[in-house]
PyMOL Python script that loads the backbone (N, CA, C, O; Angstrom):
from pymol import cmd

cmd.read_pdbstr("""\
ATOM      1  N   MET A   1     202.365 219.335  42.111  1.00  0.00           N
ATOM      2  CA  MET A   1     201.099 219.401  41.411  1.00  0.00           C
ATOM      3  C   MET A   1     201.242 220.102  40.161  1.00  0.00           C
ATOM      4  O   MET A   1     201.748 221.225  40.138  1.00  0.00           O
ATOM      5  N   ASN A   2     200.803 219.477  39.039  1.00  0.00           N
ATOM      6  CA  ASN A   2     200.743 220.240  37.740  1.00  0.00           C
ATOM      7  C   ASN A   2     199.522 220.891  37.560  1.00  0.00           C
ATOM      8  O   ASN A   2     198.647 220.912  38.427  1.00  0.00           O
ATOM      9  N   LYS A   3     199.422 221.473  36.361  1.00  0.00           N
ATOM     10  CA  LYS A   3     198.168 222.329  36.059  1.00  0.00           C
ATOM     11  C   LYS A   3     196.981 221.425  35.832  1.00  0.00           C
ATOM     12  O   LYS A   3     195.861 221.926  35.924  1.00  0.00           O
ATOM     13  N   ASP A   4     197.113 220.104  35.535  1.00  0.00           N
ATOM     14  CA  ASP A   4     196.048 219.386  35.160  1.00  0.00           C
ATOM     15  C   ASP A   4     195.284 218.839  36.526  1.00  0.00           C
ATOM     16  O   ASP A   4     194.124 218.428  36.541  1.00  0.00           O
ATOM     17  N   GLU A   5     196.157 218.918  37.654  1.00  0.00           N
ATOM     18  CA  GLU A   5     195.566 218.467  38.982  1.00  0.00           C
ATOM     19  C   GLU A   5     195.043 219.521  39.747  1.00  0.00           C
ATOM     20  O   GLU A   5     195.687 220.564  39.851  1.00  0.00           O
ATOM     21  N   VAL A   6     193.970 219.381  40.286  1.00  0.00           N
ATOM     22  CA  VAL A   6     193.216 220.398  41.107  1.00  0.00           C
ATOM     23  C   VAL A   6     192.863 220.024  42.529  1.00  0.00           C
ATOM     24  O   VAL A   6     192.080 219.091  42.705  1.00  0.00           O
ATOM     25  N   ALA A   7     193.304 220.584  43.412  1.00  0.00           N
ATOM     26  CA  ALA A   7     193.310 220.394  44.903  1.00  0.00           C
ATOM     27  C   ALA A   7     191.762 220.568  45.302  1.00  0.00           C
ATOM     28  O   ALA A   7     191.212 221.669  45.286  1.00  0.00           O
ATOM     29  N   ILE A   8     191.131 219.405  45.652  1.00  0.00           N
ATOM     30  CA  ILE A   8     189.827 219.597  46.311  1.00  0.00           C
ATOM     31  C   ILE A   8     189.875 219.638  47.740  1.00  0.00           C
ATOM     32  O   ILE A   8     190.358 218.762  48.457  1.00  0.00           O
ATOM     33  N   ARG A   9     189.357 220.688  48.103  1.00  0.00           N
ATOM     34  CA  ARG A   9     189.243 220.923  49.715  1.00  0.00           C
ATOM     35  C   ARG A   9     187.991 220.678  50.298  1.00  0.00           C
ATOM     36  O   ARG A   9     187.935 220.592  51.525  1.00  0.00           O
ATOM     37  N   TYR A  10     186.874 220.538  49.548  1.00  0.00           N
ATOM     38  CA  TYR A  10     185.637 220.219  50.000  1.00  0.00           C
ATOM     39  C   TYR A  10     184.828 219.554  48.945  1.00  0.00           C
ATOM     40  O   TYR A  10     185.100 219.617  47.746  1.00  0.00           O
ATOM     41  N   LYS A  11     183.820 218.915  49.453  1.00  0.00           N
ATOM     42  CA  LYS A  11     182.898 218.372  48.566  1.00  0.00           C
ATOM     43  C   LYS A  11     181.429 218.785  48.687  1.00  0.00           C
ATOM     44  O   LYS A  11     180.976 219.290  49.714  1.00  0.00           O
ATOM     45  N   ARG A  12     180.739 218.557  47.631  1.00  0.00           N
ATOM     46  CA  ARG A  12     179.294 219.203  47.660  1.00  0.00           C
ATOM     47  C   ARG A  12     178.288 218.042  47.504  1.00  0.00           C
ATOM     48  O   ARG A  12     178.569 217.049  46.834  1.00  0.00           O
ATOM     49  N   CYS A  13     177.118 218.193  48.134  1.00  0.00           N
ATOM     50  CA  CYS A  13     176.033 217.158  48.132  1.00  0.00           C
ATOM     51  C   CYS A  13     175.414 217.125  46.873  1.00  0.00           C
ATOM     52  O   CYS A  13     174.987 218.178  46.400  1.00  0.00           O
ATOM     53  N   PRO A  14     175.297 216.007  46.230  1.00  0.00           N
ATOM     54  CA  PRO A  14     174.629 215.869  44.911  1.00  0.00           C
ATOM     55  C   PRO A  14     173.057 216.290  44.971  1.00  0.00           C
ATOM     56  O   PRO A  14     172.457 216.591  43.939  1.00  0.00           O
ATOM     57  N   GLU A  15     172.481 216.290  46.149  1.00  0.00           N
ATOM     58  CA  GLU A  15     171.119 216.779  46.225  1.00  0.00           C
ATOM     59  C   GLU A  15     170.894 218.243  46.482  1.00  0.00           C
ATOM     60  O   GLU A  15     170.217 218.916  45.705  1.00  0.00           O
ATOM     61  N   CYS A  16     171.413 218.713  47.489  1.00  0.00           N
ATOM     62  CA  CYS A  16     171.203 220.135  47.690  1.00  0.00           C
ATOM     63  C   CYS A  16     172.470 220.970  47.549  1.00  0.00           C
ATOM     64  O   CYS A  16     172.426 222.156  47.878  1.00  0.00           O
ATOM     65  N   LEU A  17     173.559 220.450  47.098  1.00  0.00           N
ATOM     66  CA  LEU A  17     174.721 221.388  46.607  1.00  0.00           C
ATOM     67  C   LEU A  17     175.437 222.070  47.923  1.00  0.00           C
ATOM     68  O   LEU A  17     176.236 222.989  47.738  1.00  0.00           O
ATOM     69  N   THR A  18     175.179 221.668  49.085  1.00  0.00           N
ATOM     70  CA  THR A  18     175.877 222.035  50.395  1.00  0.00           C
ATOM     71  C   THR A  18     177.300 221.892  50.364  1.00  0.00           C
ATOM     72  O   THR A  18     177.678 220.743  50.134  1.00  0.00           O
ATOM     73  N   LYS A  19     178.246 222.810  50.547  1.00  0.00           N
ATOM     74  CA  LYS A  19     179.718 222.551  50.802  1.00  0.00           C
ATOM     75  C   LYS A  19     179.841 221.935  52.190  1.00  0.00           C
ATOM     76  O   LYS A  19     179.286 222.430  53.170  1.00  0.00           O
ATOM     77  N   MET A  20     180.634 220.768  52.237  1.00  0.00           N
ATOM     78  CA  MET A  20     181.264 220.344  53.422  1.00  0.00           C
ATOM     79  C   MET A  20     182.563 219.658  53.370  1.00  0.00           C
ATOM     80  O   MET A  20     183.122 219.499  52.285  1.00  0.00           O
ATOM     81  N   THR A  21     183.078 219.244  54.466  1.00  0.00           N
ATOM     82  CA  THR A  21     184.498 218.711  54.387  1.00  0.00           C
ATOM     83  C   THR A  21     184.610 217.460  53.724  1.00  0.00           C
ATOM     84  O   THR A  21     183.568 216.835  53.526  1.00  0.00           O
ATOM     85  N   LEU A  22     185.722 216.975  53.336  1.00  0.00           N
ATOM     86  CA  LEU A  22     185.875 215.700  52.516  1.00  0.00           C
ATOM     87  C   LEU A  22     185.671 214.608  53.314  1.00  0.00           C
ATOM     88  O   LEU A  22     185.361 213.579  52.714  1.00  0.00           O
ATOM     89  N   SER A  23     185.780 214.544  54.739  1.00  0.00           N
ATOM     90  CA  SER A  23     185.475 213.503  55.595  1.00  0.00           C
ATOM     91  C   SER A  23     184.086 213.380  56.028  1.00  0.00           C
ATOM     92  O   SER A  23     183.822 212.550  56.898  1.00  0.00           O
ATOM     93  N   SER A  24     183.146 214.125  55.513  1.00  0.00           N
ATOM     94  CA  SER A  24     181.686 214.031  55.857  1.00  0.00           C
ATOM     95  C   SER A  24     181.041 212.767  55.155  1.00  0.00           C
ATOM     96  O   SER A  24     181.223 212.549  53.957  1.00  0.00           O
ATOM     97  N   THR A  25     180.355 212.030  55.883  1.00  0.00           N
ATOM     98  CA  THR A  25     179.569 210.899  55.334  1.00  0.00           C
ATOM     99  C   THR A  25     178.262 211.327  55.154  1.00  0.00           C
ATOM    100  O   THR A  25     177.633 210.662  54.331  1.00  0.00           O
ATOM    101  N   LYS A  26     177.629 212.305  55.719  1.00  0.00           N
ATOM    102  CA  LYS A  26     176.140 212.560  55.649  1.00  0.00           C
ATOM    103  C   LYS A  26     176.106 214.067  55.500  1.00  0.00           C
ATOM    104  O   LYS A  26     176.928 214.787  56.067  1.00  0.00           O
ATOM    105  N   CYS A  27     175.181 214.508  54.759  1.00  0.00           N
ATOM    106  CA  CYS A  27     174.982 216.029  54.402  1.00  0.00           C
ATOM    107  C   CYS A  27     174.152 216.633  55.722  1.00  0.00           C
ATOM    108  O   CYS A  27     173.089 216.191  56.156  1.00  0.00           O
ATOM    109  N   PRO A  28     174.816 217.609  56.174  1.00  0.00           N
ATOM    110  CA  PRO A  28     174.183 218.255  57.455  1.00  0.00           C
ATOM    111  C   PRO A  28     172.882 218.911  57.100  1.00  0.00           C
ATOM    112  O   PRO A  28     172.089 219.142  58.014  1.00  0.00           O
ATOM    113  N   SER A  29     172.576 219.241  55.843  1.00  0.00           N
ATOM    114  CA  SER A  29     171.487 220.044  55.344  1.00  0.00           C
ATOM    115  C   SER A  29     170.255 219.057  55.065  1.00  0.00           C
ATOM    116  O   SER A  29     169.136 219.225  55.550  1.00  0.00           O
ATOM    117  N   CYS A  30     170.570 218.142  54.326  1.00  0.00           N
ATOM    118  CA  CYS A  30     169.432 217.223  53.692  1.00  0.00           C
ATOM    119  C   CYS A  30     169.432 215.828  54.237  1.00  0.00           C
ATOM    120  O   CYS A  30     168.530 215.039  53.955  1.00  0.00           O
ATOM    121  N   ASN A  31     170.584 215.475  55.130  1.00  0.00           N
ATOM    122  CA  ASN A  31     170.830 214.147  55.471  1.00  0.00           C
ATOM    123  C   ASN A  31     170.916 212.967  54.547  1.00  0.00           C
ATOM    124  O   ASN A  31     170.602 211.816  54.851  1.00  0.00           O
ATOM    125  N   GLN A  32     171.391 213.387  53.353  1.00  0.00           N
ATOM    126  CA  GLN A  32     171.632 212.399  52.330  1.00  0.00           C
ATOM    127  C   GLN A  32     172.984 211.702  52.522  1.00  0.00           C
ATOM    128  O   GLN A  32     173.985 212.406  52.652  1.00  0.00           O
ATOM    129  N   LYS A  33     173.078 210.407  52.548  1.00  0.00           N
ATOM    130  CA  LYS A  33     174.441 209.593  52.582  1.00  0.00           C
ATOM    131  C   LYS A  33     175.173 209.987  51.403  1.00  0.00           C
ATOM    132  O   LYS A  33     174.685 210.075  50.276  1.00  0.00           O
ATOM    133  N   LEU A  34     176.582 210.260  51.780  1.00  0.00           N
ATOM    134  CA  LEU A  34     177.517 210.670  50.703  1.00  0.00           C
ATOM    135  C   LEU A  34     178.773 209.763  50.614  1.00  0.00           C
ATOM    136  O   LEU A  34     179.251 209.204  51.601  1.00  0.00           O
ATOM    137  N   GLY A  35     179.235 209.665  49.452  1.00  0.00           N
ATOM    138  CA  GLY A  35     180.478 208.803  49.073  1.00  0.00           C
ATOM    139  C   GLY A  35     181.616 209.727  48.999  1.00  0.00           C
ATOM    140  O   GLY A  35     181.600 210.810  49.584  1.00  0.00           O
ATOM    141  N   GLU A  36     182.647 209.299  48.258  1.00  0.00           N
ATOM    142  CA  GLU A  36     183.876 210.071  47.814  1.00  0.00           C
ATOM    143  C   GLU A  36     183.421 211.128  46.920  1.00  0.00           C
ATOM    144  O   GLU A  36     182.375 211.046  46.277  1.00  0.00           O
ATOM    145  N   ALA A  37     184.304 212.229  46.884  1.00  0.00           N
ATOM    146  CA  ALA A  37     184.147 213.378  45.933  1.00  0.00           C
ATOM    147  C   ALA A  37     184.971 212.836  44.475  1.00  0.00           C
ATOM    148  O   ALA A  37     185.983 212.137  44.419  1.00  0.00           O
ATOM    149  N   ASN A  38     184.268 213.340  43.489  1.00  0.00           N
ATOM    150  CA  ASN A  38     184.767 213.204  42.187  1.00  0.00           C
ATOM    151  C   ASN A  38     185.742 214.338  41.880  1.00  0.00           C
ATOM    152  O   ASN A  38     186.007 215.177  42.741  1.00  0.00           O
ATOM    153  N   GLN A  39     186.277 214.369  40.659  1.00  0.00           N
ATOM    154  CA  GLN A  39     187.384 215.326  40.209  1.00  0.00           C
ATOM    155  C   GLN A  39     186.717 216.883  40.461  1.00  0.00           C
ATOM    156  O   GLN A  39     187.475 217.815  40.727  1.00  0.00           O
ATOM    157  N   HIS A  40     185.418 217.066  40.370  1.00  0.00           N
ATOM    158  CA  HIS A  40     184.793 218.285  40.283  1.00  0.00           C
ATOM    159  C   HIS A  40     184.285 218.603  41.610  1.00  0.00           C
ATOM    160  O   HIS A  40     183.722 219.689  41.748  1.00  0.00           O
ATOM    161  N   GLY A  41     184.416 217.706  42.755  1.00  0.00           N
ATOM    162  CA  GLY A  41     184.071 218.128  43.991  1.00  0.00           C
ATOM    163  C   GLY A  41     182.734 217.622  44.423  1.00  0.00           C
ATOM    164  O   GLY A  41     182.427 217.742  45.609  1.00  0.00           O
ATOM    165  N   LEU A  42     181.954 217.097  43.622  1.00  0.00           N
ATOM    166  CA  LEU A  42     180.679 216.521  43.707  1.00  0.00           C
ATOM    167  C   LEU A  42     180.615 215.161  44.496  1.00  0.00           C
ATOM    168  O   LEU A  42     181.293 214.235  44.050  1.00  0.00           O
ATOM    169  N   ALA A  43     179.942 214.979  45.507  1.00  0.00           N
ATOM    170  CA  ALA A  43     180.087 213.663  46.206  1.00  0.00           C
ATOM    171  C   ALA A  43     179.215 212.676  45.305  1.00  0.00           C
ATOM    172  O   ALA A  43     178.247 213.056  44.646  1.00  0.00           O
ATOM    173  N   LYS A  44     179.667 211.394  45.358  1.00  0.00           N
ATOM    174  CA  LYS A  44     178.879 210.386  44.583  1.00  0.00           C
ATOM    175  C   LYS A  44     177.843 209.850  45.702  1.00  0.00           C
ATOM    176  O   LYS A  44     178.060 209.918  46.912  1.00  0.00           O
ATOM    177  N   LYS A  45     176.761 209.344  45.148  1.00  0.00           N
ATOM    178  CA  LYS A  45     175.551 208.855  45.935  1.00  0.00           C
ATOM    179  C   LYS A  45     176.029 207.230  46.010  1.00  0.00           C
ATOM    180  O   LYS A  45     176.406 206.550  45.056  1.00  0.00           O
ATOM    181  N   PRO A  46     175.905 206.816  47.402  1.00  0.00           N
ATOM    182  CA  PRO A  46     176.146 205.461  47.549  1.00  0.00           C
ATOM    183  C   PRO A  46     174.980 204.664  46.881  1.00  0.00           C
ATOM    184  O   PRO A  46     173.904 205.217  46.651  1.00  0.00           O
ATOM    185  N   ILE A  47     175.238 203.224  46.544  1.00  0.00           N
ATOM    186  CA  ILE A  47     174.013 202.458  45.706  1.00  0.00           C
ATOM    187  C   ILE A  47     173.154 202.171  46.830  1.00  0.00           C
ATOM    188  O   ILE A  47     173.627 201.899  47.934  1.00  0.00           O
ATOM    189  N   ASN A  48     171.874 202.220  46.594  1.00  0.00           N
ATOM    190  CA  ASN A  48     170.885 201.825  47.489  1.00  0.00           C
ATOM    191  C   ASN A  48     170.491 200.400  47.216  1.00  0.00           C
ATOM    192  O   ASN A  48     169.622 200.113  46.393  1.00  0.00           O
ATOM    193  N   TRP A  49     171.189 199.463  47.969  1.00  0.00           N
ATOM    194  CA  TRP A  49     170.987 198.022  47.626  1.00  0.00           C
ATOM    195  C   TRP A  49     169.645 197.586  48.288  1.00  0.00           C
ATOM    196  O   TRP A  49     169.074 196.635  47.756  1.00  0.00           O
ATOM    197  N   SER A  50     169.133 198.099  49.261  1.00  0.00           N
ATOM    198  CA  SER A  50     167.885 197.552  49.968  1.00  0.00           C
ATOM    199  C   SER A  50     166.770 198.017  49.068  1.00  0.00           C
ATOM    200  O   SER A  50     165.770 197.304  48.987  1.00  0.00           O
ATOM    201  N   GLY A  51     166.846 199.270  48.304  1.00  0.00           N
ATOM    202  CA  GLY A  51     165.751 199.645  47.405  1.00  0.00           C
ATOM    203  C   GLY A  51     165.740 198.671  46.129  1.00  0.00           C
ATOM    204  O   GLY A  51     164.668 198.271  45.673  1.00  0.00           O
ATOM    205  N   TYR A  52     166.889 198.330  45.609  1.00  0.00           N
ATOM    206  CA  TYR A  52     166.928 197.316  44.454  1.00  0.00           C
ATOM    207  C   TYR A  52     166.359 195.938  44.808  1.00  0.00           C
ATOM    208  O   TYR A  52     165.643 195.340  44.005  1.00  0.00           O
ATOM    209  N   LEU A  53     166.694 195.403  46.078  1.00  0.00           N
ATOM    210  CA  LEU A  53     166.440 194.221  46.505  1.00  0.00           C
ATOM    211  C   LEU A  53     164.831 194.094  46.769  1.00  0.00           C
ATOM    212  O   LEU A  53     164.184 193.114  46.400  1.00  0.00           O
ATOM    213  N   THR A  54     164.261 195.233  47.470  1.00  0.00           N
ATOM    214  CA  THR A  54     162.767 195.384  47.528  1.00  0.00           C
ATOM    215  C   THR A  54     162.139 195.279  46.191  1.00  0.00           C
ATOM    216  O   THR A  54     161.225 194.475  46.008  1.00  0.00           O
ATOM    217  N   THR A  55     162.586 196.064  45.229  1.00  0.00           N
ATOM    218  CA  THR A  55     162.104 196.266  43.932  1.00  0.00           C
ATOM    219  C   THR A  55     161.843 194.805  43.210  1.00  0.00           C
ATOM    220  O   THR A  55     160.789 194.449  42.681  1.00  0.00           O
ATOM    221  N   ILE A  56     163.055 194.056  43.320  1.00  0.00           N
ATOM    222  CA  ILE A  56     163.161 192.662  42.561  1.00  0.00           C
ATOM    223  C   ILE A  56     162.135 191.804  43.244  1.00  0.00           C
ATOM    224  O   ILE A  56     161.378 191.122  42.554  1.00  0.00           O
ATOM    225  N   ILE A  57     162.053 191.791  44.700  1.00  0.00           N
ATOM    226  CA  ILE A  57     161.105 191.022  45.364  1.00  0.00           C
ATOM    227  C   ILE A  57     159.569 191.208  44.977  1.00  0.00           C
ATOM    228  O   ILE A  57     158.743 190.310  44.810  1.00  0.00           O
ATOM    229  N   LEU A  58     159.356 192.777  44.858  1.00  0.00           N
ATOM    230  CA  LEU A  58     157.762 192.912  44.645  1.00  0.00           C
ATOM    231  C   LEU A  58     157.633 192.670  43.323  1.00  0.00           C
ATOM    232  O   LEU A  58     156.465 192.507  42.972  1.00  0.00           O
ATOM    233  N   TRP A  59     158.598 192.578  42.320  1.00  0.00           N
ATOM    234  CA  TRP A  59     158.236 192.338  41.024  1.00  0.00           C
ATOM    235  C   TRP A  59     157.982 190.764  40.785  1.00  0.00           C
ATOM    236  O   TRP A  59     157.073 190.341  40.071  1.00  0.00           O
ATOM    237  N   ILE A  60     158.932 189.929  41.496  1.00  0.00           N
ATOM    238  CA  ILE A  60     158.652 188.512  41.620  1.00  0.00           C
ATOM    239  C   ILE A  60     157.255 188.288  42.185  1.00  0.00           C
ATOM    240  O   ILE A  60     156.519 187.434  41.692  1.00  0.00           O
ATOM    241  N   ALA A  61     156.856 189.098  43.286  1.00  0.00           N
ATOM    242  CA  ALA A  61     155.569 188.661  43.808  1.00  0.00           C
ATOM    243  C   ALA A  61     154.417 189.092  42.819  1.00  0.00           C
ATOM    244  O   ALA A  61     153.394 188.410  42.756  1.00  0.00           O
ATOM    245  N   LEU A  62     154.555 190.041  42.170  1.00  0.00           N
ATOM    246  CA  LEU A  62     153.446 190.484  41.192  1.00  0.00           C
ATOM    247  C   LEU A  62     153.372 189.566  40.012  1.00  0.00           C
ATOM    248  O   LEU A  62     152.288 189.334  39.476  1.00  0.00           O
ATOM    249  N   ILE A  63     154.613 188.978  39.545  1.00  0.00           N
ATOM    250  CA  ILE A  63     154.388 187.969  38.377  1.00  0.00           C
ATOM    251  C   ILE A  63     153.890 186.618  38.985  1.00  0.00           C
ATOM    252  O   ILE A  63     153.267 185.831  38.272  1.00  0.00           O
ATOM    253  N   TYR A  64     154.160 186.339  40.312  1.00  0.00           N
ATOM    254  CA  TYR A  64     153.576 185.081  40.831  1.00  0.00           C
ATOM    255  C   TYR A  64     152.031 185.343  41.004  1.00  0.00           C
ATOM    256  O   TYR A  64     151.247 184.440  40.713  1.00  0.00           O
ATOM    257  N   PHE A  65     151.652 186.349  41.391  1.00  0.00           N
ATOM    258  CA  PHE A  65     150.272 186.779  41.624  1.00  0.00           C
ATOM    259  C   PHE A  65     149.575 186.615  40.403  1.00  0.00           C
ATOM    260  O   PHE A  65     148.550 185.934  40.444  1.00  0.00           O
ATOM    261  N   ILE A  66     149.975 187.168  39.189  1.00  0.00           N
ATOM    262  CA  ILE A  66     149.290 187.217  37.888  1.00  0.00           C
ATOM    263  C   ILE A  66     149.437 185.638  37.453  1.00  0.00           C
ATOM    264  O   ILE A  66     148.450 185.082  36.971  1.00  0.00           O
ATOM    265  N   TRP A  67     150.436 185.051  37.591  1.00  0.00           N
ATOM    266  CA  TRP A  67     150.320 183.520  37.169  1.00  0.00           C
ATOM    267  C   TRP A  67     149.370 182.822  37.907  1.00  0.00           C
ATOM    268  O   TRP A  67     148.574 182.088  37.321  1.00  0.00           O
ATOM    269  N   TRP A  68     149.344 182.977  39.323  1.00  0.00           N
ATOM    270  CA  TRP A  68     148.259 182.242  40.126  1.00  0.00           C
ATOM    271  C   TRP A  68     146.879 182.650  39.949  1.00  0.00           C
ATOM    272  O   TRP A  68     145.990 181.817  40.124  1.00  0.00           O
ATOM    273  N   GLY A  69     146.603 183.854  39.619  1.00  0.00           N
ATOM    274  CA  GLY A  69     145.473 184.328  39.377  1.00  0.00           C
ATOM    275  C   GLY A  69     144.779 183.937  37.978  1.00  0.00           C
ATOM    276  O   GLY A  69     143.576 183.681  37.953  1.00  0.00           O
ATOM    277  N   PHE A  70     145.494 183.902  36.929  1.00  0.00           N
ATOM    278  CA  PHE A  70     145.181 183.753  35.654  1.00  0.00           C
ATOM    279  C   PHE A  70     145.591 182.620  34.865  1.00  0.00           C
ATOM    280  O   PHE A  70     144.883 182.269  33.921  1.00  0.00           O
ATOM    281  N   PHE A  71     146.652 182.010  35.145  1.00  0.00           N
ATOM    282  CA  PHE A  71     147.312 180.892  34.468  1.00  0.00           C
ATOM    283  C   PHE A  71     147.168 179.499  35.158  1.00  0.00           C
ATOM    284  O   PHE A  71     147.246 178.552  34.376  1.00  0.00           O
ATOM    285  N   ARG A  72     147.006 179.245  36.248  1.00  0.00           N
ATOM    286  CA  ARG A  72     147.095 178.026  36.946  1.00  0.00           C
ATOM    287  C   ARG A  72     145.588 177.282  36.619  1.00  0.00           C
ATOM    288  O   ARG A  72     145.330 176.174  37.090  1.00  0.00           O
TER     289      ARG A  72
END
""", "prot")
cmd.dss("prot")
cmd.show_as("cartoon", "prot")
cmd.util.cbc("prot")
cmd.orient("prot")
């Protein structure tokens, strides 16, 4: 290992900054789902696809409601 590489022995939760092992998938303190650790040891947040899908569906429903109520 040269001086540019740093051995990461733990990762931190991005929400509460709790230290945990690299194999952890959920924070024991705040129950946040965790991904892989970056070069600084901070765990990445997984993408919340269900939240994005729900938002898109609700926007489509709102646009349809406005069209139905005012433009038909």
